[in-house]
C-alpha positions as CSV (number, residue, x, y, z in Angstrom):
1,M,-0.3,-11.1,-17.6
2,L,-0.9,-11.8,-13.9
3,K,-4.1,-10.1,-12.7
4,V,-4.4,-9.5,-9.0
5,Y,-7.7,-8.7,-7.3
6,Q,-7.4,-7.5,-3.8
7,K,-9.3,-5.9,-1.0
8,I,-7.4,-3.3,1.0
9,M,-8.2,-3.5,4.7
10,A,-6.8,0.0,5.7
11,G,-6.0,0.8,9.3
12,Q,-8.5,2.9,11.2
13,V,-7.5,5.4,13.9
14,R,-9.4,5.6,17.1
15,D,-11.3,8.7,15.9
16,E,-14.0,7.3,13.7
17,S,-14.9,10.6,12.1
18,V,-16.0,10.8,8.5
19,N,-12.8,12.7,7.6
20,T,-10.7,9.9,9.1
21,Q,-12.6,7.2,7.2
22,A,-12.2,9.2,3.9
23,S,-8.4,9.6,4.6
24,I,-8.0,5.9,5.1
25,V,-9.8,5.1,1.9
26,K,-7.7,7.7,0.1
27,I,-4.5,5.9,1.4
28,G,-5.9,2.6,0.1
29,E,-6.6,4.2,-3.3
30,K,-3.0,5.7,-3.5
31,Y,-1.6,2.3,-2.5
32,N,-3.5,0.5,-5.2
33,Q,-2.5,3.1,-7.8
34,F,1.2,2.7,-6.8
35,Q,1.0,-1.1,-7.1
36,H,-0.8,-0.9,-10.4
37,K,1.6,1.6,-12.0
38,F,4.6,-0.3,-10.7
39,G,3.2,-3.6,-12.1
40,Q,2.5,-2.0,-15.5
41,E,5.9,-0.2,-15.6
42,I,4.1,3.2,-15.8
43,S,6.5,6.0,-14.9
44,Q,6.1,7.4,-11.4
45,N,8.3,8.7,-8.6
46,N,8.4,5.5,-6.6
47,D,10.7,6.8,-3.9
48,A,8.4,9.7,-3.1
49,I,5.3,7.5,-3.1
50,I,7.0,5.0,-0.8
51,Q,8.0,7.7,1.6
52,E,4.4,9.0,1.6
53,L,2.7,5.7,2.1
54,F,5.0,3.7,4.3
55,S,6.6,4.6,7.6
56,P,10.4,4.2,8.0
57,T,9.8,1.2,10.3
58,F,7.5,-0.5,7.7
59,K,7.8,-4.3,7.6
60,K,6.2,-6.5,4.9
61,I,5.2,-9.9,6.3
62,A,3.7,-12.7,4.3
63,N,2.6,-16.0,5.9
64,G,4.6,-15.1,9.0
65,D,7.8,-14.5,7.1
66,E,9.4,-11.0,6.9
67,L,9.9,-10.1,3.3
68,V,11.0,-6.5,3.8
69,G,12.6,-5.1,7.0
70,D,12.1,-1.4,6.2
71,R,10.7,0.7,3.4
72,T,14.1,1.3,1.7
73,K,14.0,-2.3,0.5
74,L,10.4,-2.4,-0.8
75,L,11.2,-1.5,-4.4
76,S,13.8,-4.2,-4.6
77,Q,11.4,-6.8,-3.3
78,L,8.6,-5.6,-5.7
79,Q,11.1,-5.7,-8.6
80,G,11.9,-9.3,-7.7
81,V,8.2,-10.2,-7.8
82,K,7.8,-8.5,-11.1
83,D,10.9,-10.3,-12.5
84,F,9.4,-13.6,-11.4
85,A,5.8,-13.1,-12.2
86,G,5.8,-10.4,-15.0
87,K,3.5,-7.4,-15.2
88,W,0.4,-7.2,-13.1
89,T,-2.9,-5.2,-12.9
90,I,-4.6,-4.0,-9.8
91,L,-8.3,-3.6,-10.0
92,S,-9.9,-2.2,-6.9
93,Q,-13.1,-3.8,-6.1
94,E,-13.7,-2.2,-2.7
95,I,-11.7,-0.4,-0.1
96,I,-13.0,-1.1,3.4
97,P,-11.6,0.9,6.4
98,S,-11.4,-1.6,9.3
99,K,-10.7,-1.4,13.0
100,D,-7.3,-2.4,14.3
101,N,-4.5,-0.9,16.3
102,I,-2.9,1.0,13.4
103,Q,-2.8,4.8,13.8
104,L,-2.4,7.3,11.0
105,H,0.1,10.1,11.1
106,P,-1.6,13.4,11.5
107,S,-0.4,14.6,8.1
108,V,-2.6,12.1,6.3
109,L,-5.7,13.4,8.1
110,S,-5.5,16.9,6.6
């Protein structure tokens, strides 16, 4: 079994309020739960989770190469990884909200 340890560097909106920080951490937690359950083949509504976590214009880029051009192709890409590597486990060590130019949709701040 492949074990993946990762730190999620979640995007931070310009408003650095405590509520915003908590929302960003919550998104990181949801993302890790999604990845873990997918990797362990635990039943979940992947389509609904992807729509909640990823914008329609989402792109997945690794080492400068675009792996996914929009969120509708994410499940296929993740399935390809699982077919190649097998099951995986996500163990969150720490989720650190960080400053960058990413802005959260207002719905995740409520």
